[in-house]
LODO-707844 format. One line per 5 residues: number of its first residue (from 1); their letters; for each residue z, y, x of C-alpha. Coordinates in nm, 2 decimals, padded with zeros to 4 digits. Layout:
LODO-707844
NUM = a = Z/Y/X; ...
***
This chain:
LODO-707844
1 = mnkll = 15.41/16.28/12.19; 15.20/15.97/12.35; 15.54/15.77/12.36; 15.66/15.84/11.96; 15.33/15.74/11.87
6 = itlll = 15.30/15.43/12.08; 15.66/15.33/11.96; 15.53/15.38/11.57; 15.28/15.18/11.58; 15.46/14.92/11.81
11 = tlssf = 15.70/14.91/11.48; 15.41/14.93/11.25; 15.29/14.58/11.39; 15.65/14.42/11.47; 15.93/14.31/11.22
16 = avsad = 16.24/14.09/11.20; 16.20/13.84/10.96; 16.55/13.70/11.07; 16.79/13.76/11.38; 16.59/13.54/11.57
21 = wqies = 16.22/13.57/11.45; 16.02/13.79/11.40; 15.61/13.84/11.36; 15.39/14.01/11.55; 15.00/14.16/11.42
26 = fdhqa = 14.73/14.21/11.68; 14.42/14.38/11.67; 14.13/14.23/11.78; 13.91/14.51/11.76; 13.57/14.31/11.91
31 = sntvq = 13.58/14.14/11.61; 13.74/14.38/11.37; 14.04/14.09/11.29; 14.41/14.07/11.26; 14.60/13.78/11.40
36 = ssamv = 14.98/13.73/11.37; 15.18/13.54/11.59; 15.52/13.41/11.45; 15.76/13.47/11.75; 16.13/13.46/11.95
41 = rneeg = 16.28/13.57/12.25; 16.60/13.42/12.39; 16.89/13.60/12.56; 16.74/13.49/12.90; 16.35/13.65/12.83
46 = felai = 16.19/13.31/12.80; 15.95/13.35/12.48; 15.79/13.10/12.21; 15.49/13.23/12.02; 15.32/13.00/11.75
51 = fksne = 14.95/13.15/11.58; 14.65/13.06/11.41; 14.31/13.07/11.58; 14.04/13.16/11.34; 13.96/12.76/11.37
56 = gvvwm = 14.26/12.70/11.16; 14.43/12.54/11.47; 14.78/12.62/11.51; 14.87/12.74/11.86; 15.20/12.69/12.00
61 = dfsls = 15.29/12.96/12.33; 15.56/12.93/12.60; 15.63/13.20/12.86; 15.86/13.18/13.08; 16.17/13.49/13.14
66 = dnsfd = 16.01/13.81/13.19; 16.33/13.90/13.44; 16.17/13.69/13.69; 15.85/13.64/13.88; 15.84/13.26/13.88
71 = elaqn = 15.56/12.99/13.79; 15.54/12.71/13.63; 15.48/12.42/13.82; 15.11/12.33/13.86; 15.11/11.90/13.82
76 = elpif = 15.45/11.89/13.57; 15.38/12.09/13.30; 15.70/12.12/13.08; 15.82/11.85/12.82; 16.05/12.05/12.48
81 = qiddq = 16.21/11.83/12.22; 16.29/11.95/11.89; 16.68/11.88/11.79; 16.69/11.48/11.87; 16.34/11.40/11.77
86 = kpvqm = 16.07/11.26/12.03; 16.07/11.48/12.32; 15.68/11.60/12.41; 15.54/11.56/12.71; 15.27/11.85/12.77
91 = irgfv = 14.96/11.68/13.01; 14.69/11.91/13.18; 14.38/11.90/13.03; 14.02/12.14/13.02; 14.03/12.10/12.65
96 = ativp = 14.38/12.13/12.48; 14.47/11.85/12.20; 14.68/11.68/12.04; 14.70/11.30/12.22; 14.80/11.10/11.94
101 = pdegi = 15.04/10.79/12.03; 14.81/10.54/11.85; 14.50/10.63/12.03; 14.59/10.43/12.39; 14.45/10.74/12.53
106 = naivv = 14.53/10.69/12.92; 14.58/11.08/13.02; 14.50/11.15/13.39; 14.84/11.27/13.53; 14.88/11.42/13.91
111 = sdset = 15.20/11.42/14.03; 15.31/11.71/14.28; 15.22/11.44/14.57; 14.88/11.49/14.44; 14.82/11.12/14.35
116 = istdk = 14.61/11.06/13.98; 14.74/10.84/13.76; 14.65/10.71/13.40; 15.00/10.50/13.35; 15.17/10.73/12.99
121 = dfsmd = 15.49/10.72/12.94; 15.54/10.59/12.57; 15.92/10.71/12.54; 15.68/11.05/12.48; 15.43/11.21/12.31
126 = hivae = 15.16/11.41/12.43; 15.02/11.68/12.39; 14.72/11.82/12.67; 14.81/12.18/12.75; 14.66/12.47/12.93
131 = rlper = 14.82/12.62/13.18; 14.87/12.98/13.33; 15.12/13.00/13.60; 15.34/13.24/13.39; 15.29/12.99/13.02
136 = vicpi = 15.14/12.70/12.87; 14.94/12.72/12.57; 14.93/12.41/12.33; 14.79/12.25/12.01; 15.07/12.20/11.71
141 = yqgas = 14.88/12.13/11.43; 14.48/12.05/11.43; 14.41/12.08/11.01; 14.53/11.73/10.79; 14.25/11.52/10.88
146 = rphlg = 14.35/11.53/11.27; 14.63/11.29/11.40; 14.95/11.55/11.46; 15.28/11.47/11.62; 15.52/11.69/11.30
151 = tleal = 15.55/11.97/11.54; 15.46/12.24/11.29; 15.68/12.06/11.01; 16.02/11.97/11.24; 15.98/12.40/11.39
156 = ssgnk = 16.06/12.46/11.01; 16.30/12.25/10.94; 16.48/12.19/11.24; 16.77/12.37/11.48; 16.68/12.41/11.81
161 = itfdf = 16.38/12.36/12.04; 16.41/12.32/12.40; 16.21/12.32/12.69; 16.27/12.12/13.05; 16.02/12.23/13.29
166 = vldng = 15.92/12.29/13.70; 15.91/12.61/13.90; 15.63/12.60/14.06; 15.91/12.61/14.42; 16.02/12.27/14.25
171 = qkaqt = 16.32/12.43/14.11; 16.42/12.20/13.76; 16.51/12.43/13.46; 16.59/12.39/13.11; 16.61/12.67/12.82
176 = sfsln = 16.61/12.64/12.44; 16.54/12.81/12.10; 16.69/12.87/11.80; 16.51/12.80/11.54; 16.65/12.97/11.28
181 = gakqa = 16.42/13.15/11.03; 16.11/12.97/11.21; 16.03/12.87/10.84; 16.02/13.19/10.70; 15.85/13.35/11.03
186 = ldial = 15.58/13.09/11.02; 15.53/13.09/10.67; 15.43/13.45/10.71; 15.24/13.39/11.06; 15.02/13.06/10.93
191 = n = 14.89/13.18/10.58
***
């Protein structure tokens, strides 16, 4: 009986928008609110979710495959690229925020050898991100008055997003997600 009830609740709170993207809804009982996210899981088990906070910030959450116990490297966060657009390097930070290229911010970069540098690779855009062992989360839109990198628009109009990342054991890896159906899912989840 409990399994049937759980299955029914999951069915009601998650539905497919297309063959690739889904909408998931989460009830926050403490604040008595419902939050939706557009999410996609690829065939390798990696997951990408886009959601909007109560403050109006749109976040991207990239998670490693739940088919393994891998963890992301602490000092070299993922790079993502949508189609042939400029790649975006996620960099460590305490407060996640977008680092526009025209602000000239020299981000603090910590290498695997624990050396600290303020050198920034201008061949890429940068987003300050928050890292957990199995996932990384960063803002991709903070409102029309704040500069941003066009990531939300690119997700809606692109074909594929690719993530290059390093695991805590030093192994480099790559995964990608189809953006087929992303626009429809984002329209539903973010409005």
